[in-house]
PyMOL commands that place a pseudoatom at each C-alpha (Angstrom):
pseudoatom trace, name=CA, resn=MET, resi=1, chain=A, elem=C, hetatm=0, pos=[-3.838, 1.249, -17.953]
pseudoatom trace, name=CA, resn=LEU, resi=2, chain=A, elem=C, hetatm=0, pos=[-1.916, 2.630, -14.687]
pseudoatom trace, name=CA, resn=GLU, resi=3, chain=A, elem=C, hetatm=0, pos=[-2.259, 6.445, -14.950]
pseudoatom trace, name=CA, resn=GLU, resi=4, chain=A, elem=C, hetatm=0, pos=[0.575, 8.606, -14.049]
pseudoatom trace, name=CA, resn=HIS, resi=5, chain=A, elem=C, hetatm=0, pos=[-0.411, 11.706, -12.057]
pseudoatom trace, name=CA, resn=SER, resi=6, chain=A, elem=C, hetatm=0, pos=[1.751, 15.139, -11.600]
pseudoatom trace, name=CA, resn=ASP, resi=7, chain=A, elem=C, hetatm=0, pos=[2.525, 15.894, -8.536]
pseudoatom trace, name=CA, resn=MET, resi=8, chain=A, elem=C, hetatm=0, pos=[2.772, 18.732, -6.205]
pseudoatom trace, name=CA, resn=GLY, resi=9, chain=A, elem=C, hetatm=0, pos=[4.526, 19.582, -3.117]
pseudoatom trace, name=CA, resn=HIS, resi=10, chain=A, elem=C, hetatm=0, pos=[1.784, 19.359, 0.062]
pseudoatom trace, name=CA, resn=ASN, resi=11, chain=A, elem=C, hetatm=0, pos=[2.143, 19.064, 3.564]
pseudoatom trace, name=CA, resn=VAL, resi=12, chain=A, elem=C, hetatm=0, pos=[-0.025, 17.247, 6.000]
pseudoatom trace, name=CA, resn=ASN, resi=13, chain=A, elem=C, hetatm=0, pos=[-0.670, 17.585, 10.045]
pseudoatom trace, name=CA, resn=GLU, resi=14, chain=A, elem=C, hetatm=0, pos=[-1.613, 14.485, 11.957]
pseudoatom trace, name=CA, resn=SER, resi=15, chain=A, elem=C, hetatm=0, pos=[-3.198, 15.495, 15.285]
pseudoatom trace, name=CA, resn=THR, resi=16, chain=A, elem=C, hetatm=0, pos=[-0.635, 14.306, 17.170]
pseudoatom trace, name=CA, resn=HIS, resi=17, chain=A, elem=C, hetatm=0, pos=[1.396, 17.251, 15.537]
pseudoatom trace, name=CA, resn=HIS, resi=18, chain=A, elem=C, hetatm=0, pos=[3.505, 15.030, 13.123]
pseudoatom trace, name=CA, resn=THR, resi=19, chain=A, elem=C, hetatm=0, pos=[4.338, 16.909, 9.908]
pseudoatom trace, name=CA, resn=LEU, resi=20, chain=A, elem=C, hetatm=0, pos=[4.764, 15.230, 6.820]
pseudoatom trace, name=CA, resn=ASN, resi=21, chain=A, elem=C, hetatm=0, pos=[6.418, 16.480, 4.009]
pseudoatom trace, name=CA, resn=LEU, resi=22, chain=A, elem=C, hetatm=0, pos=[4.308, 14.507, 0.909]
pseudoatom trace, name=CA, resn=HIS, resi=23, chain=A, elem=C, hetatm=0, pos=[3.717, 14.761, -2.856]
pseudoatom trace, name=CA, resn=TYR, resi=24, chain=A, elem=C, hetatm=0, pos=[0.268, 14.787, -3.570]
pseudoatom trace, name=CA, resn=SER, resi=25, chain=A, elem=C, hetatm=0, pos=[-1.469, 14.223, -6.671]
pseudoatom trace, name=CA, resn=ALA, resi=26, chain=A, elem=C, hetatm=0, pos=[-3.989, 16.500, -8.586]
pseudoatom trace, name=CA, resn=ASN, resi=27, chain=A, elem=C, hetatm=0, pos=[-6.647, 14.436, -6.727]
pseudoatom trace, name=CA, resn=GLY, resi=28, chain=A, elem=C, hetatm=0, pos=[-5.757, 14.717, -3.180]
pseudoatom trace, name=CA, resn=ALA, resi=29, chain=A, elem=C, hetatm=0, pos=[-3.954, 11.249, -3.049]
pseudoatom trace, name=CA, resn=LEU, resi=30, chain=A, elem=C, hetatm=0, pos=[-0.529, 10.175, -2.732]
pseudoatom trace, name=CA, resn=GLY, resi=31, chain=A, elem=C, hetatm=0, pos=[0.855, 8.904, -5.710]
pseudoatom trace, name=CA, resn=ILE, resi=32, chain=A, elem=C, hetatm=0, pos=[1.584, 5.260, -6.085]
pseudoatom trace, name=CA, resn=HIS, resi=33, chain=A, elem=C, hetatm=0, pos=[5.070, 4.727, -5.573]
pseudoatom trace, name=CA, resn=PRO, resi=34, chain=A, elem=C, hetatm=0, pos=[7.329, 2.594, -7.649]
pseudoatom trace, name=CA, resn=ILE, resi=35, chain=A, elem=C, hetatm=0, pos=[9.145, -0.295, -6.333]
pseudoatom trace, name=CA, resn=PRO, resi=36, chain=A, elem=C, hetatm=0, pos=[12.566, 0.025, -7.774]
pseudoatom trace, name=CA, resn=TRP, resi=37, chain=A, elem=C, hetatm=0, pos=[14.315, -3.329, -6.349]
pseudoatom trace, name=CA, resn=LEU, resi=38, chain=A, elem=C, hetatm=0, pos=[11.123, -5.346, -7.729]
pseudoatom trace, name=CA, resn=ASP, resi=39, chain=A, elem=C, hetatm=0, pos=[11.226, -6.465, -10.974]
pseudoatom trace, name=CA, resn=ALA, resi=40, chain=A, elem=C, hetatm=0, pos=[9.522, -3.936, -13.801]
pseudoatom trace, name=CA, resn=GLU, resi=41, chain=A, elem=C, hetatm=0, pos=[6.481, -6.503, -14.405]
pseudoatom trace, name=CA, resn=SER, resi=42, chain=A, elem=C, hetatm=0, pos=[5.911, -7.187, -10.743]
pseudoatom trace, name=CA, resn=ASP, resi=43, chain=A, elem=C, hetatm=0, pos=[6.155, -3.716, -9.532]
pseudoatom trace, name=CA, resn=ARG, resi=44, chain=A, elem=C, hetatm=0, pos=[3.492, -2.526, -12.413]
pseudoatom trace, name=CA, resn=PHE, resi=45, chain=A, elem=C, hetatm=0, pos=[1.015, -5.153, -11.603]
pseudoatom trace, name=CA, resn=VAL, resi=46, chain=A, elem=C, hetatm=0, pos=[1.185, -3.907, -8.091]
pseudoatom trace, name=CA, resn=ARG, resi=47, chain=A, elem=C, hetatm=0, pos=[0.636, -0.282, -8.892]
pseudoatom trace, name=CA, resn=HIS, resi=48, chain=A, elem=C, hetatm=0, pos=[-1.908, -1.008, -11.542]
pseudoatom trace, name=CA, resn=THR, resi=49, chain=A, elem=C, hetatm=0, pos=[-3.843, -3.047, -9.191]
pseudoatom trace, name=CA, resn=LEU, resi=50, chain=A, elem=C, hetatm=0, pos=[-3.807, -0.302, -6.498]
pseudoatom trace, name=CA, resn=ALA, resi=51, chain=A, elem=C, hetatm=0, pos=[-4.863, 2.334, -8.734]
pseudoatom trace, name=CA, resn=LEU, resi=52, chain=A, elem=C, hetatm=0, pos=[-8.164, 0.581, -9.788]
pseudoatom trace, name=CA, resn=LEU, resi=53, chain=A, elem=C, hetatm=0, pos=[-8.613, 0.050, -6.091]
pseudoatom trace, name=CA, resn=ILE, resi=54, chain=A, elem=C, hetatm=0, pos=[-7.948, 3.658, -5.536]
pseudoatom trace, name=CA, resn=ALA, resi=55, chain=A, elem=C, hetatm=0, pos=[-10.141, 4.721, -8.123]
pseudoatom trace, name=CA, resn=ARG, resi=56, chain=A, elem=C, hetatm=0, pos=[-13.197, 2.359, -7.104]
pseudoatom trace, name=CA, resn=ARG, resi=57, chain=A, elem=C, hetatm=0, pos=[-12.887, 2.432, -3.248]
pseudoatom trace, name=CA, resn=GLU, resi=58, chain=A, elem=C, hetatm=0, pos=[-13.129, 6.271, -1.978]
pseudoatom trace, name=CA, resn=ASP, resi=59, chain=A, elem=C, hetatm=0, pos=[-12.899, 4.094, 1.621]
pseudoatom trace, name=CA, resn=LEU, resi=60, chain=A, elem=C, hetatm=0, pos=[-9.150, 2.931, 1.190]
pseudoatom trace, name=CA, resn=GLN, resi=61, chain=A, elem=C, hetatm=0, pos=[-6.856, 5.205, 3.117]
pseudoatom trace, name=CA, resn=SER, resi=62, chain=A, elem=C, hetatm=0, pos=[-3.550, 3.378, 2.071]
pseudoatom trace, name=CA, resn=ALA, resi=63, chain=A, elem=C, hetatm=0, pos=[-1.492, 0.768, 0.939]
pseudoatom trace, name=CA, resn=VAL, resi=64, chain=A, elem=C, hetatm=0, pos=[1.859, -0.523, 2.824]
pseudoatom trace, name=CA, resn=LEU, resi=65, chain=A, elem=C, hetatm=0, pos=[4.069, -3.195, 1.148]
pseudoatom trace, name=CA, resn=PHE, resi=66, chain=A, elem=C, hetatm=0, pos=[5.771, -5.538, 3.700]
pseudoatom trace, name=CA, resn=GLY, resi=67, chain=A, elem=C, hetatm=0, pos=[7.193, -8.875, 3.793]
pseudoatom trace, name=CA, resn=SER, resi=68, chain=A, elem=C, hetatm=0, pos=[10.180, -9.994, 2.096]
pseudoatom trace, name=CA, resn=VAL, resi=69, chain=A, elem=C, hetatm=0, pos=[10.052, -7.749, -1.090]
pseudoatom trace, name=CA, resn=ALA, resi=70, chain=A, elem=C, hetatm=0, pos=[9.657, -4.899, 1.685]
pseudoatom trace, name=CA, resn=ARG, resi=71, chain=A, elem=C, hetatm=0, pos=[12.993, -6.444, 3.416]
pseudoatom trace, name=CA, resn=ARG, resi=72, chain=A, elem=C, hetatm=0, pos=[14.884, -6.509, 0.275]
pseudoatom trace, name=CA, resn=ARG, resi=73, chain=A, elem=C, hetatm=0, pos=[15.194, -10.057, 0.715]
pseudoatom trace, name=CA, resn=ALA, resi=74, chain=A, elem=C, hetatm=0, pos=[12.620, -11.786, -1.714]
pseudoatom trace, name=CA, resn=ARG, resi=75, chain=A, elem=C, hetatm=0, pos=[13.510, -14.778, -3.395]
pseudoatom trace, name=CA, resn=PRO, resi=76, chain=A, elem=C, hetatm=0, pos=[13.921, -14.267, -7.195]
pseudoatom trace, name=CA, resn=LEU, resi=77, chain=A, elem=C, hetatm=0, pos=[11.397, -15.278, -9.871]
pseudoatom trace, name=CA, resn=THR, resi=78, chain=A, elem=C, hetatm=0, pos=[14.183, -17.853, -11.306]
pseudoatom trace, name=CA, resn=ASP, resi=79, chain=A, elem=C, hetatm=0, pos=[13.619, -19.828, -7.999]
pseudoatom trace, name=CA, resn=SER, resi=80, chain=A, elem=C, hetatm=0, pos=[11.331, -22.667, -7.700]
pseudoatom trace, name=CA, resn=HIS, resi=81, chain=A, elem=C, hetatm=0, pos=[9.347, -20.637, -5.430]
pseudoatom trace, name=CA, resn=PRO, resi=82, chain=A, elem=C, hetatm=0, pos=[9.661, -17.017, -5.947]
pseudoatom trace, name=CA, resn=SER, resi=83, chain=A, elem=C, hetatm=0, pos=[8.749, -14.693, -3.103]
pseudoatom trace, name=CA, resn=ASP, resi=84, chain=A, elem=C, hetatm=0, pos=[4.925, -13.376, -3.598]
pseudoatom trace, name=CA, resn=VAL, resi=85, chain=A, elem=C, hetatm=0, pos=[4.271, -9.561, -2.771]
pseudoatom trace, name=CA, resn=ASP, resi=86, chain=A, elem=C, hetatm=0, pos=[2.585, -8.863, 0.311]
pseudoatom trace, name=CA, resn=VAL, resi=87, chain=A, elem=C, hetatm=0, pos=[0.760, -5.168, 0.608]
pseudoatom trace, name=CA, resn=LEU, resi=88, chain=A, elem=C, hetatm=0, pos=[-1.472, -4.179, 3.536]
pseudoatom trace, name=CA, resn=LEU, resi=89, chain=A, elem=C, hetatm=0, pos=[-4.463, -2.194, 2.709]
pseudoatom trace, name=CA, resn=ILE, resi=90, chain=A, elem=C, hetatm=0, pos=[-6.232, 0.036, 5.115]
pseudoatom trace, name=CA, resn=PHE, resi=91, chain=A, elem=C, hetatm=0, pos=[-9.482, 0.816, 4.816]
pseudoatom trace, name=CA, resn=ASP, resi=92, chain=A, elem=C, hetatm=0, pos=[-12.042, 2.690, 6.870]
pseudoatom trace, name=CA, resn=ALA, resi=93, chain=A, elem=C, hetatm=0, pos=[-15.074, 0.770, 8.406]
pseudoatom trace, name=CA, resn=GLU, resi=94, chain=A, elem=C, hetatm=0, pos=[-18.292, 0.873, 6.001]
pseudoatom trace, name=CA, resn=PRO, resi=95, chain=A, elem=C, hetatm=0, pos=[-21.002, 2.115, 7.975]
pseudoatom trace, name=CA, resn=GLY, resi=96, chain=A, elem=C, hetatm=0, pos=[-22.174, -0.254, 11.031]
pseudoatom trace, name=CA, resn=LYS, resi=97, chain=A, elem=C, hetatm=0, pos=[-19.118, -2.474, 10.433]
pseudoatom trace, name=CA, resn=THR, resi=98, chain=A, elem=C, hetatm=0, pos=[-16.067, -3.333, 12.884]
pseudoatom trace, name=CA, resn=THR, resi=99, chain=A, elem=C, hetatm=0, pos=[-14.514, -5.422, 10.393]
pseudoatom trace, name=CA, resn=ILE, resi=100, chain=A, elem=C, hetatm=0, pos=[-13.750, -5.417, 6.634]
pseudoatom trace, name=CA, resn=SER, resi=101, chain=A, elem=C, hetatm=0, pos=[-16.929, -6.120, 4.554]
pseudoatom trace, name=CA, resn=GLY, resi=102, chain=A, elem=C, hetatm=0, pos=[-17.444, -8.490, 2.008]
pseudoatom trace, name=CA, resn=ALA, resi=103, chain=A, elem=C, hetatm=0, pos=[-17.587, -5.862, -0.362]
pseudoatom trace, name=CA, resn=GLN, resi=104, chain=A, elem=C, hetatm=0, pos=[-14.160, -4.374, 0.488]
pseudoatom trace, name=CA, resn=HIS, resi=105, chain=A, elem=C, hetatm=0, pos=[-12.929, -8.037, 0.077]
pseudoatom trace, name=CA, resn=PHE, resi=106, chain=A, elem=C, hetatm=0, pos=[-14.823, -8.346, -3.104]
pseudoatom trace, name=CA, resn=ALA, resi=107, chain=A, elem=C, hetatm=0, pos=[-13.299, -4.745, -4.766]
pseudoatom trace, name=CA, resn=VAL, resi=108, chain=A, elem=C, hetatm=0, pos=[-9.728, -6.048, -4.032]
pseudoatom trace, name=CA, resn=SER, resi=109, chain=A, elem=C, hetatm=0, pos=[-10.334, -9.603, -5.985]
pseudoatom trace, name=CA, resn=VAL, resi=110, chain=A, elem=C, hetatm=0, pos=[-12.126, -7.584, -8.853]
pseudoatom trace, name=CA, resn=ALA, resi=111, chain=A, elem=C, hetatm=0, pos=[-9.242, -5.163, -9.220]
pseudoatom trace, name=CA, resn=LYS, resi=112, chain=A, elem=C, hetatm=0, pos=[-6.747, -8.052, -9.038]
pseudoatom trace, name=CA, resn=VAL, resi=113, chain=A, elem=C, hetatm=0, pos=[-8.638, -10.127, -11.528]
pseudoatom trace, name=CA, resn=ASP, resi=114, chain=A, elem=C, hetatm=0, pos=[-9.079, -6.985, -13.697]
pseudoatom trace, name=CA, resn=VAL, resi=115, chain=A, elem=C, hetatm=0, pos=[-5.174, -6.869, -14.249]
pseudoatom trace, name=CA, resn=ILE, resi=116, chain=A, elem=C, hetatm=0, pos=[-3.547, -10.167, -13.628]
pseudoatom trace, name=CA, resn=ASP, resi=117, chain=A, elem=C, hetatm=0, pos=[-3.844, -11.238, -17.497]
pseudoatom trace, name=CA, resn=LEU, resi=118, chain=A, elem=C, hetatm=0, pos=[-1.479, -8.335, -18.193]
pseudoatom trace, name=CA, resn=TYR, resi=119, chain=A, elem=C, hetatm=0, pos=[1.223, -9.490, -16.062]
pseudoatom trace, name=CA, resn=PRO, resi=120, chain=A, elem=C, hetatm=0, pos=[1.688, -12.920, -16.954]
pseudoatom trace, name=CA, resn=ASP, resi=121, chain=A, elem=C, hetatm=0, pos=[5.313, -13.069, -15.484]
pseudoatom trace, name=CA, resn=ALA, resi=122, chain=A, elem=C, hetatm=0, pos=[5.007, -11.031, -12.331]
pseudoatom trace, name=CA, resn=ARG, resi=123, chain=A, elem=C, hetatm=0, pos=[5.240, -12.094, -8.900]
pseudoatom trace, name=CA, resn=ASP, resi=124, chain=A, elem=C, hetatm=0, pos=[1.978, -13.444, -7.014]
pseudoatom trace, name=CA, resn=LEU, resi=125, chain=A, elem=C, hetatm=0, pos=[0.023, -10.533, -5.510]
pseudoatom trace, name=CA, resn=GLN, resi=126, chain=A, elem=C, hetatm=0, pos=[-1.360, -11.057, -2.115]
pseudoatom trace, name=CA, resn=PHE, resi=127, chain=A, elem=C, hetatm=0, pos=[-3.331, -8.615, -0.318]
pseudoatom trace, name=CA, resn=ALA, resi=128, chain=A, elem=C, hetatm=0, pos=[-4.000, -8.441, 3.707]
pseudoatom trace, name=CA, resn=LEU, resi=129, chain=A, elem=C, hetatm=0, pos=[-6.943, -5.932, 4.387]
pseudoatom trace, name=CA, resn=THR, resi=130, chain=A, elem=C, hetatm=0, pos=[-7.568, -4.331, 8.159]
pseudoatom trace, name=CA, resn=LEU, resi=131, chain=A, elem=C, hetatm=0, pos=[-8.906, -1.322, 9.519]
pseudoatom trace, name=CA, resn=PRO, resi=132, chain=A, elem=C, hetatm=0, pos=[-6.945, 1.440, 11.184]
pseudoatom trace, name=CA, resn=THR, resi=133, chain=A, elem=C, hetatm=0, pos=[-8.025, -0.029, 14.583]
pseudoatom trace, name=CA, resn=PHE, resi=134, chain=A, elem=C, hetatm=0, pos=[-6.042, -3.822, 13.579]
pseudoatom trace, name=CA, resn=ALA, resi=135, chain=A, elem=C, hetatm=0, pos=[-8.462, -5.303, 15.870]
pseudoatom trace, name=CA, resn=GLY, resi=136, chain=A, elem=C, hetatm=0, pos=[-7.705, -8.861, 16.182]
pseudoatom trace, name=CA, resn=TRP, resi=137, chain=A, elem=C, hetatm=0, pos=[-4.276, -8.626, 14.833]
pseudoatom trace, name=CA, resn=ASP, resi=138, chain=A, elem=C, hetatm=0, pos=[-1.583, -9.944, 16.498]
pseudoatom trace, name=CA, resn=GLY, resi=139, chain=A, elem=C, hetatm=0, pos=[0.528, -7.195, 17.912]
pseudoatom trace, name=CA, resn=SER, resi=140, chain=A, elem=C, hetatm=0, pos=[4.126, -8.332, 17.001]
pseudoatom trace, name=CA, resn=PHE, resi=141, chain=A, elem=C, hetatm=0, pos=[2.810, -8.870, 12.988]
pseudoatom trace, name=CA, resn=ILE, resi=142, chain=A, elem=C, hetatm=0, pos=[1.638, -5.276, 13.300]
pseudoatom trace, name=CA, resn=GLU, resi=143, chain=A, elem=C, hetatm=0, pos=[5.436, -4.291, 14.925]
pseudoatom trace, name=CA, resn=ASN, resi=144, chain=A, elem=C, hetatm=0, pos=[7.464, -6.376, 11.922]
pseudoatom trace, name=CA, resn=ILE, resi=145, chain=A, elem=C, hetatm=0, pos=[5.065, -4.165, 9.608]
pseudoatom trace, name=CA, resn=ALA, resi=146, chain=A, elem=C, hetatm=0, pos=[5.895, -1.360, 11.172]
pseudoatom trace, name=CA, resn=ARG, resi=147, chain=A, elem=C, hetatm=0, pos=[9.400, -2.156, 11.311]
pseudoatom trace, name=CA, resn=ASP, resi=148, chain=A, elem=C, hetatm=0, pos=[9.856, -3.271, 7.728]
pseudoatom trace, name=CA, resn=GLY, resi=149, chain=A, elem=C, hetatm=0, pos=[6.706, -1.782, 5.436]
pseudoatom trace, name=CA, resn=VAL, resi=150, chain=A, elem=C, hetatm=0, pos=[7.486, 0.034, 2.728]
pseudoatom trace, name=CA, resn=LEU, resi=151, chain=A, elem=C, hetatm=0, pos=[4.982, 3.123, 2.503]
pseudoatom trace, name=CA, resn=LEU, resi=152, chain=A, elem=C, hetatm=0, pos=[3.274, 2.906, -1.306]
pseudoatom trace, name=CA, resn=TRP, resi=153, chain=A, elem=C, hetatm=0, pos=[0.367, 5.268, -1.327]
pseudoatom trace, name=CA, resn=ALA, resi=154, chain=A, elem=C, hetatm=0, pos=[-1.991, 6.818, 1.118]
pseudoatom trace, name=CA, resn=ARG, resi=155, chain=A, elem=C, hetatm=0, pos=[-5.074, 9.124, 0.830]
pseudoatom trace, name=CA, resn=GLU, resi=156, chain=A, elem=C, hetatm=0, pos=[-4.587, 10.185, 4.608]
pseudoatom trace, name=CA, resn=PRO, resi=157, chain=A, elem=C, hetatm=0, pos=[-1.936, 9.689, 7.493]
pseudoatom trace, name=CA, resn=LEU, resi=158, chain=A, elem=C, hetatm=0, pos=[-1.018, 6.092, 8.425]
pseudoatom trace, name=CA, resn=PRO, resi=159, chain=A, elem=C, hetatm=0, pos=[-2.543, 4.594, 12.008]
pseudoatom trace, name=CA, resn=VAL, resi=160, chain=A, elem=C, hetatm=0, pos=[-0.696, 5.532, 14.972]
pseudoatom trace, name=CA, resn=ALA, resi=161, chain=A, elem=C, hetatm=0, pos=[0.848, 1.598, 14.778]
pseudoatom trace, name=CA, resn=LEU, resi=162, chain=A, elem=C, hetatm=0, pos=[2.535, 2.562, 11.389]
pseudoatom trace, name=CA, resn=HIS, resi=163, chain=A, elem=C, hetatm=0, pos=[4.182, 6.033, 12.425]
pseudoatom trace, name=CA, resn=ALA, resi=164, chain=A, elem=C, hetatm=0, pos=[7.569, 4.425, 11.688]
pseudoatom trace, name=CA, resn=ILE, resi=165, chain=A, elem=C, hetatm=0, pos=[6.510, 3.834, 7.936]
pseudoatom trace, name=CA, resn=GLN, resi=166, chain=A, elem=C, hetatm=0, pos=[4.805, 7.515, 7.542]
pseudoatom trace, name=CA, resn=LYS, resi=167, chain=A, elem=C, hetatm=0, pos=[8.182, 9.006, 9.461]
pseudoatom trace, name=CA, resn=ARG, resi=168, chain=A, elem=C, hetatm=0, pos=[10.633, 6.924, 6.831]
pseudoatom trace, name=CA, resn=ALA, resi=169, chain=A, elem=C, hetatm=0, pos=[8.426, 7.994, 4.033]
pseudoatom trace, name=CA, resn=ASP, resi=170, chain=A, elem=C, hetatm=0, pos=[8.699, 11.749, 5.255]
pseudoatom trace, name=CA, resn=GLU, resi=171, chain=A, elem=C, hetatm=0, pos=[12.489, 11.175, 5.732]
pseudoatom trace, name=CA, resn=ASP, resi=172, chain=A, elem=C, hetatm=0, pos=[12.628, 10.047, 1.885]
pseudoatom trace, name=CA, resn=MET, resi=173, chain=A, elem=C, hetatm=0, pos=[10.834, 12.714, 0.709]
pseudoatom trace, name=CA, resn=LEU, resi=174, chain=A, elem=C, hetatm=0, pos=[13.391, 15.224, 2.462]
pseudoatom trace, name=CA, resn=ILE, resi=175, chain=A, elem=C, hetatm=0, pos=[15.947, 13.398, 0.882]
pseudoatom trace, name=CA, resn=LYS, resi=176, chain=A, elem=C, hetatm=0, pos=[14.829, 13.540, -2.715]
for i in range(1, 176): cmd.bond("trace and resi %d" % i, "trace and resi %d" % (i + 1))
show_as sticks, trace
zoom trace
């Protein structure tokens, strides 16, 4: 099941000198943030799947919610076509690779399959996988993610293209 970690305050300094006030769990990884405006079962499904990926893949850098759920404009579950949950996963490149590897894709699929039966009423969960360079990605799509995205978890600071998300996460921590 999804493991909760006790959090302790910690500052992270990026090479760009941007200081973040983030809460890291005892294992050094940022705790998986809940999505309070999402239905509880879908939120648990997302967090459980991410917990498995974090435990299994040390090359996973971060997870960012994007799309209609991030914008808080998701179609309800009662709709004939409810919105799915979109999560961007940023991985380090495997040695000798310049794109997401088959093993990384496979790990994401397996993690989702491992828990999907526990959440029969959850929204569909879609993952987009990328390396920190976003090589081959449409610039306007990345800008949309930066504008609307919500940080769910990070092992490292987000890539420069997503600094707006990192800044919002930092501001949210200061408010709490």
